[in-house]
C-alpha positions in Angstrom: -8.6 18.1 11.5 -10.1 17.7 14.9 -8.3 15.8 17.8 -11.2 13.3 17.6 -10.9 12.7 14.0 -7.2 12.4 14.2 -7.5 9.9 17.1 -10.0 7.8 15.2 -7.8 7.7 12.2 -4.8 6.6 14.2 -6.8 3.9 15.8 -8.2 2.6 12.5 -4.8 2.8 10.9 -3.3 0.8 13.7 -5.6 -2.0 13.0 -5.4 -1.9 9.3 -1.6 -1.6 9.3 -1.1 -4.9 11.1 -3.4 -6.8 8.7 -2.1 -8.9 5.8 1.0 -9.7 8.0 1.8 -6.1 8.7 2.0 -5.0 5.0 0.3 -1.5 5.6 2.7 -0.8 8.4 5.9 -1.7 6.3 4.5 0.5 3.3 4.1 3.3 5.8 7.4 2.9 7.2 9.1 3.7 3.8 7.0 6.8 3.2 9.2 9.3 5.0 12.3 8.1 3.5 11.0 8.2 0.0 9.6 11.7 0.6 13.0 12.9 1.9 14.8 11.4 -1.0 12.4 13.1 -3.4 12.9 16.5 -1.7 9.3 16.7 -0.4 10.4 18.3 2.8 7.6 20.8 2.9 4.8 18.2 2.7 3.1 17.0 5.9 4.1 13.4 6.2 1.6 12.3 8.7 -1.6 12.0 6.5 0.4 10.2 4.0 1.7 7.8 6.5 -1.8 7.2 7.8 -3.0 6.6 4.3 -0.3 4.2 3.7 -1.3 2.2 6.8 -4.9 2.1 5.7 -4.3 1.8 1.8 -5.4 -1.9 1.8 -8.1 -1.7 4.3 -10.7 -2.6 1.5 -9.3 -6.1 1.4 -11.5 -6.8 4.5 -14.2 -7.1 1.9 -12.5 -9.9 -0.1 -13.5 -13.4 0.8 -10.5 -15.3 2.3 -10.6 -18.1 -0.1 -9.9 -15.5 -2.9 -7.6 -13.2 -1.0 -5.4 -16.1 0.2 -5.7 -18.3 -2.9 -2.6 -20.2 -3.9 -3.9 -20.7 -7.4 -4.7 -18.6 -10.6 -7.9 -16.4 -10.0 -10.9 -16.6 -12.1 -11.9 -13.2 -13.9 -14.6 -12.5 -11.4 -12.4 -13.1 -8.5 -9.8 -10.6 -9.9 -12.5 -8.2 -10.2 -13.5 -8.5 -6.5 -9.9 -7.8 -5.4 -9.8 -4.9 -7.9 -12.7 -3.3 -5.9 -10.6 -2.9 -2.7 -9.6 0.6 -3.2 -13.1 1.8 -3.5 -14.2 -0.6 -0.8 -11.5 0.7 1.5 -12.6 4.3 0.9 -16.2 3.3 1.8 -15.1 1.5 4.8 -13.1 4.5 6.2 -16.0 6.8 5.4 -18.5 4.7 7.2 -16.2 4.3 10.2 -15.4 8.1 10.4 -17.9 9.9 8.6 -15.3 11.9 6.7 -12.1 10.9 4.9 -9.4 13.6 4.5 -8.4 14.1 1.1 -4.8 13.0 1.2 -5.7 9.9 3.2 -8.6 9.1 0.7 -6.3 9.4 -2.4 -3.8 6.8 -0.8 -6.6 4.4 -0.3 -8.5 4.9 -3.6 -5.7 5.6 -6.0 -2.6 3.5 -5.1 -3.2 1.1 -8.0 -3.3 3.9 -10.6 -0.4 3.7 -13.1 1.7 6.5 -14.6 0.5 5.3 -18.2 -3.0 5.3 -17.4 -3.4 1.5 -17.2 -4.2 1.1 -13.6 -7.5 1.1 -11.6 -10.1 2.2 -10.5 -9.9 5.6 -12.3 -7.4 5.1 -15.2 -5.7 8.2 -14.1 -2.5 9.1 -15.8 0.6 10.9 -15.0 0.2 13.8 -12.7 -3.5 13.4 -12.6 -2.6 10.7 -10.0 -2.3 12.6 -6.7 1.2 12.7 -5.4 0.3 10.8 -2.0 -0.9 7.9 -4.1 2.3 7.8 -6.4 4.3 7.5 -3.2 2.2 4.7 -1.8 2.2 2.9 -5.1 6.0 2.6 -5.1 6.2 1.4 -1.5 3.3 -1.0 -1.9 5.1 -2.8 -4.8 8.5 -2.9 -3.0 6.8 -4.5 0.1 4.5 -6.9 -1.9 7.6 -8.2 -3.9 9.9 -8.4 -0.9 7.5 -10.1 1.5 7.5 -14.0 1.6 4.2 -15.9 1.3 3.0 -19.4 1.9 3.2 -19.8 -2.0 6.4 -17.8 -2.8 9.7 -16.5 -1.4 10.4 -12.8 -1.1 12.3 -11.5 -4.0 16.0 -10.1 -3.5 16.7 -6.5 -3.4 18.4 -6.8 -6.8 15.5 -8.4 -8.5 12.9 -5.9 -6.9 15.1 -3.0 -8.3 14.9 -4.5 -11.8 11.1 -4.6 -11.5 10.9 -1.1 -10.4 13.2 0.2 -13.3 11.0 -1.7 -15.7 8.0 0.1 -14.4 9.6 3.5 -14.8 7.2 5.9 -16.7 4.7 2.8 -17.1 3.6 2.1 -13.5 5.5 4.6 -11.6 6.2 8.3 -11.6 9.7 8.4 -13.2 10.9 11.3 -11.1 9.9 9.7 -7.9 11.2 6.4 -8.9 14.6 7.9 -9.7 14.8 9.4 -6.1 13.9 5.9 -4.8 16.5 4.2 -6.8 19.2 6.6 -5.8 18.3 6.0 -2.0 17.2 2.3 -2.4 19.2 1.0 0.5 18.0 3.5 2.9 14.3 2.9 1.8 14.7 -0.9 2.1 16.2 -0.4 5.8 13.2 1.7 6.6 10.9 -1.1 5.5 12.5 -3.7 7.8 12.6 -1.2 10.8 9.0 -2.1 11.6 8.3 -4.9 14.2 6.3 -7.6 12.8 2.7 -7.9 14.0 1.8 -10.6 16.6 1.2 -13.9 15.0 -2.2 -15.3 15.3 -3.5 -18.8 14.7 -4.6 -19.4 11.0 -8.0 -20.4 12.3 -8.4 -16.9 13.6 -7.2 -14.9 10.7 -8.3 -17.1 7.8 -4.7 -18.0 6.8 -3.5 -14.4 7.0 0.1 -15.2 7.3 -0.1 -16.4 3.6 -1.8 -13.4 2.3 -1.3 -11.2 -0.7 -0.7 -7.5 0.0 
């Protein structure tokens, strides 16, 4: 990777990570701890962290009245949101001209499920690239833990139960076991991130009440 591409990725990830009330930054903060817990010490953590910060950049394409809706969504609205992985990949490709493979899979595949029920490709098991499996777990942890205008954040115990129920269904069971064995350390990594600057709702379209 050229220094120029690396710099552009860092810059784009800095912007994207702070969006949606800092969701991407918190997801990224958990990745090194999850990787260490899973014994992935020989993997380069940097591209996965960058991919985690960028994973929801495609939500820039979702109209605010859908993304921040405090109501049940219509079927067509859910489909618009479900396009965000592919939209995100397109955004990064347009901005940079090239998307490194690891970063691309974090963006495109983080909603794939271990049992094949996810999207956009209905990938199953180890056909889901490892970086996306890592981001998927961290993404759900932060989504459940984060308060929104329409809901309180869930407790650590409740989130743990949700993760356990998703073992072998939503999540890689081996990775999830490592997460559960190091759960407190991973939660601590999540809250180690400074919150993004608060902006007026008129500027960000109500971003403080967004859904990650």
